[in-house]
N, C-alpha and C positions, 0 to 999 in steps of 0.2 A: 439598545436599538433605537433608531430615530423614530420608527413607526412600526406597529405590529404587523406581521404578515397577513395577507388576506386569508379568510377562512370561508369554507363553503361546506354544505352538507352533501356528501358524496351520494350519487344515485345508486340505488340498490336493486334495480330491476324488479320492482314490485315488492321488495322486502321492506320491513320496517326500517326507517332511516336511522342511522347511527349518529354518534356525536359529530359536531363539526370537525372536519379534517383540516390540518394545517399543511399547506404545500411546503415541500422541501426542495423546491426548485424556484427559479425566477430571480428578479433583481434584488430581493431582500436578503439573499444569501450573501453575507458580507463578512467573511473571515472571522474576526474576533466577536462578531455578533452571535455566532452559532452557539457557544456555550449558554448565553442568555436565553436563546430560543429553547434549548433542551430543558433548562430549568423551568421555564414557563410551562412547557408541556408536562413536566413532572408534577408541578404544582396543580395543574388543571386536571390531569388524567391519571396520575399515579405512574407506576413503572411500565405501563404499556399504553401508547397514545396513538390515536388515529391520524394518519398523514396521507398526503398524496405525493407520489414520486414523479408524476408528469400529468398533464391534463387527462382526467378520467381514470387515472391509475391509483386506486385506493390501496392502502396497506396499513399495517400496524408497525410502529417503531418501538422496539423493545429497549427501554431506557434503564431498567433495573439490572444491577450486577448479578443478583441471584437468578433473576428471570432469564437473563442472557445465557448464564451457565446451563440452565435447564434446556433452553432452546437449542444450544449447540450440542448437547449430549443425548437428548431424547429423540432418537430417530423413529420411535414408534408413533409419537404424536406430531412430530415436526419433520417432514421430509425435505430433502434437497431438490427433489424433482419438480421443475416448474410445469410439467405436464399435468400436475394435480391442481394447478392454479385455476380457480373458478372463472375469473374474468377472461382468461385466455381460452378456456374450454367453451365458454359461451360466446366467443367471437366479439368480445367488447374491447379488445386491445387491437388497434390497427397494426398491420404488419410494419408500417413505417414509424411506429411510436419510438421516440428517442430512447426509451428504456429497454427496448427489446434486445439490442446488441449486448447488454449487460446481463439480462435475466433470461433470455431465450435458451431453451435446452440445447446442450451440446454433449457429445459423448466424451466428457471429461470428468475428472475426479470431483470438481466443484458441484456437479449436478447429480451425483449418484449417492446411494445409500448402501450400507451393508457390504456384502461380499464384492459387488461390482466396484464400489469405491475402494475397498482394500486392494483389489487387483491393480487398479490404476495408480493408487498412491504408492504401492510398492515399487513400481517402475520409476516414478518421479523421485521418490526419496532415495532410491539406490543411485540414480543418476547424479543427484545433488551430493550424495555422500562421497562420491568418487572425485569430487573437486579437491584438489590439493590446496589446503589452507595456506601453507607457506608461500606457494607460488602465486596463489590468488592475491595475497597481500602485496607481493612484489609487483604484480601486474597493475593493481589498483594504484600503488605508489607511483609507478612510472607514468601512468595515465594522468594522475593528478598533476604531476610536475609538468607534463606536456601542455595541459590545459592552462595552468597558471603562467607558464612561459609565453603562451599565446597572447596574454593581455597585460602582463606585468608592467611593460614599458609605458603603457598608456596611463598608469596611475589611477585607473578607474575601471570598473567592470560591473556588469549585471550578473550576479552570481547564479541566477536561475538559468537563463539560456546558455551562459558561458561556462558553467561549472556543474551545478547540481543536476541539470538535465542531461548534459553530455556524458558525464562520468558513468552513471549506471548503464546508459545506453551502450557505450563503447565496451564496457566490461561484460554485460549480459549477452550482447550480440556476439562477442568473441566466444563466450561459453557455448552459445548455440551453434557457432560455426558460420556466421554471416560476415560478409565483407562490409567495410565501413559505409559505402554508398548505399547498399541495400538496407543496412541497419538504420540509416537516417530516414529512409522512406518508411520503414516499419514504425519508427518512433512517431513520425507524423501521423500515421494511420491510427496508432494507439491513442494519441492525443485527441483525435477526432472522435474516437469510440467513447472515451470516458467523459467527454464534454456533455453527453446526453443532449444533443441538439439535432437539427434537421439533417446534418451531414453524417450522423453516427452510423446509419445503415451503410452508406457508401464507404465510410472508413473501415467498417468491419469487412467488407468485400475486398478492399485493397490489402488489408492485413492478411486475409486468408490466401490470397493469390501469392503474396511474397513467401509465406511459410510453406505452401504446397510446392513451390519451386525449390525451396531449400530441401524439403523432405525427399523429393525426387532425386536431387543431386546426391544426398547422403545415402540413399538406397543403392545408387550406382557406385559411389566412392565414399565409404564410411571413413570417419576421421576421429581424432581424440576430442570429441565434443559431446554436449548433452543430447543433441538431436540424434546422433548415431547411437548413443547409449539407450535412448528410448526405443529406437527402431529395432535394436538387437536384444532387448531385455527378454528374459524367459516368460514374462507375462504376455508376450506376443501381441502387442498393441498393433492395430491396423493403422494405415497411413492417416485415416480420418481421426482416429483416437490420438495419434501423436500430434496432429495439427491442432486439435482443440486443447490438449493438455499444454502444448507450447504456448497457445494463446493465453490460457489462464496464468501460466508461469510468467509470461512477459508482461501482461497487463498488471498483474499484482506486483511483480518484482520491480519493474522499471519505474512506474509512477509512484509507488509507495516509497522507494528508496530516494527518488528525487525529492519528494516532500520531506522526508526524514532529514536529509542533508540540509535543505534550505531552511527548515524550521529550526534546527539546532543552531545553525549559523545566525539566524535572526535573534535567538535568545542570547547568544554570546555577544552580539552587537548592541543589544538594547538593555541588557541587565548587567550594569557595571559590577555589582556585588558578585554575581555568579562568575563573570569573566575574571575578576580578581582572585576568587577562590580557586578557579581552574589554573590560572597562571602561577599561583602560590603553592600548588600541589595539594591543597586541601580537598579538592574534588578532582575527578578524572573525567576524560571525555565520555567514558561509559556512563558516568553519573548524569552528564548532560543528555545523553541519548535516552536514558531511562526517564528523565524528567519530561522529555518530549513525548515519549510513548504514553505516559500517564496523562499529561495535561493537554497535549496537542497531537493526538495520534494521527499519523499521515492519512489513514483511511478513517473517515468519520463514520460512515454507515456502509454496511456490506450486505449484498443480496445473497440469498434470501432463503427463508424456510416457508413451507406450506403445510397448514394444519391438515392432518389426516382424518380428523373427526371434530365434531362440535365439542368445545370444552371451555371452561372458565380459566383464564390465564391472566395474571397480573391485574385482577379486578375487572377484566373485560370479557365479554361473551364472544369468543372466537368461533367462527364457523368453519366447517371442513372446506378446504380449498382457499382459505384466506392466505394472503401473502404477509409474512412477518419479516421486517428488516432488522438486521443486527446493528443496534445503535452503539457502536464500540466506544465512541467518545463520551456519550452520555452515561454509559454504564461505568466507565472509569471514574466519572465524577459523582457517582451515586453516594449521597451522604450517609447511607446506612452502612456502607463498607469502608468509606474513606471520608470521615468527617473533615470539615473545612480546617485547613492548617496541618493536617496529617503529613508528615514527611514522606516523600516517595523515593528518595535517593537510595539506591541499592535494592529496591523492592521491585520484583518482576512479576507480581501477581496481577498486573494489568491485563486487559483484554485486547490490546492493540493488534495482536496476531490471532484473535479469536480464541477458541478453546474446544476441547473435545476431539473427536476423531478427525475433524477438519482443521485443526490448528495448522497454521502456515508451516510447510515443511522447509521453507527457505529462509527462515528468520536469522540463522547464524551467518550464512554468507552475506545477507543484507546488512547485518550489524558490522561485519568486518569491512565491507565497502564503505559504509557510512562513517564508522570510526576513523578509518584511514583518510577519508576525504576531509573531515573536520580537523583532524590533528595536523594534516599536511598544510592546509591553507593557513591555519593560525600560526604555525611556525614560519611559513614562508612570508606571510604578510602580518607581522605582529601589531602594526599600528592601523590596521584596517578599521574603518568606521563607516557607519551608515551615511549615505549621501543625501537622504531625504528624511523628513520627519517620520517617525514610526507610524503615525496616524495616516500618512499618505501612501503607505504600502498597498499595492493592488493584489487582490486575491482572485484565484480561479473560481468561478461559480459553478459548482457541481453538487448534485445531491449525495455523491459518494465520497468525494475527496476534498480535504481542506489543504490547499496548496497555494503558495505564493506565486503570483504571475511575474513578479520582478523583485529583485533584492539588490538595488544599486548601492555600490560601495566606492570609497576612495581610499588611497593609501600612498605612501611614498615608495619609490623604487628601492627594494631591499638589496643588501649585499649578497650576491650569489656566488662569491668565490668559494664558499664552503657551505654545503647544504647537507647536514646529516639527516638521514631518514628518521622521522619520528618513531619512537619505540624501538630503535635499534642501537647497537653499541658502536657502529662504525658506518661504513659504506655510504657513498653519496646517494641522495634520493633519485638522481637521474641515472643511476648505474644501469648497466646492461642487464636484461632479464636473464634469469637462469635458463639453462637448457632444458630443465624439467618442464613438462607441460603443466598448464594450470589445471587441466582436467585429467583425472586418472593417474595422479602422481603418487598413489600409495595411501596408507591408512590415515595419515594426519589430515584432519579436516579442521574447519574453523570452529573452534570450541568456544562456547559462551563463557563470559567472565565469571558469572555466578550460575552454578548448576543446581537449581532446585525447580520443582514442578511449577510450570506456568499455569495461569488460569485459575488459581486458587487463592483466596485471600489468606494472608499469613500474619 
């Protein structure tokens, strides 16, 4: 880091002041600087560090791997319900705070505990399970090729807006049952929401309006899509519950997958040894995806848990109602469970998808989309190279997400007379889609390449 981030002692409303808190927002958030910041916090405070997520918004960042596992599993001491949050209950968080669209209570699985959470998760999980993995792969493949065809003749592209951002948006909105124009409006609203700035509240309202219109349409005319599945699930979710669970699914799925694609491509473009190993068959695309999830998880920090009682945790005195942030990237780098130099290829005990009852239910479709995206473009554009110095890459500044703002590349125009689809034994990549629907096509779903329990060191 060129200079340390500013620090200040958070006000405690008459309570004894705590340790200086480090802001996780502002201009010092600089892409590759974040790992250094996490290690500085670990050295200074241990596995749990005081931070601020926005002006006046104090929290604890959980940096330790073991501590984060306890945080995600112990619903007795750590609730998901932000209505327990002391700062909110005492009226010290303004309604227009940029953090509120991300942490404000919603009737969705992300903000509930126990039986209420299990009821909503059953509906979401069942809807995702009914996605036909084979047909989803075909749809993603065709979408990748359409996007690449759109810029290939120019011999240059910015892979964030032209590829990594468009692909998951087009696939996820198709799964939800949205048309392309409305889908683009939704993606723009989501981008404003996660930016955690002055427009976040307006972006949240725009997003809700789009999704409510979709829900009303699917109530009248159900279709083979995730929205209709949620509306007709035996859990009997209300329209409001469907709205907010779709919000959680789209925010988490779209932005995370965009970052996962872009970061994996960045590694392939900037690490010649890794790219050579992949081209030579010594490593697989899934190995590259796992490396990203360990070292550069698409979601850096995730909201939030709230202490249900006063307790000591990670060497800190936590008070009832305190907010605790899941430091996913920092926990993955915890030297107690992953000493420096430890290989991570093929190891999926990372915490990029969280852990416990709230482990991401959509990680397998997300992996399928990302794997297909990376595999397709590296086969279509084998001589692709970064068009700027790696140090000049721009990053999105957000307390939650580590994502590239741009990934400019250049390449020669490839021979397109024969384009076998990556991972298949025949068929052109631009082939017609199967008549089978992507959603509801039977028992075959997107299975993980390595099936062992996630969230546990091994």
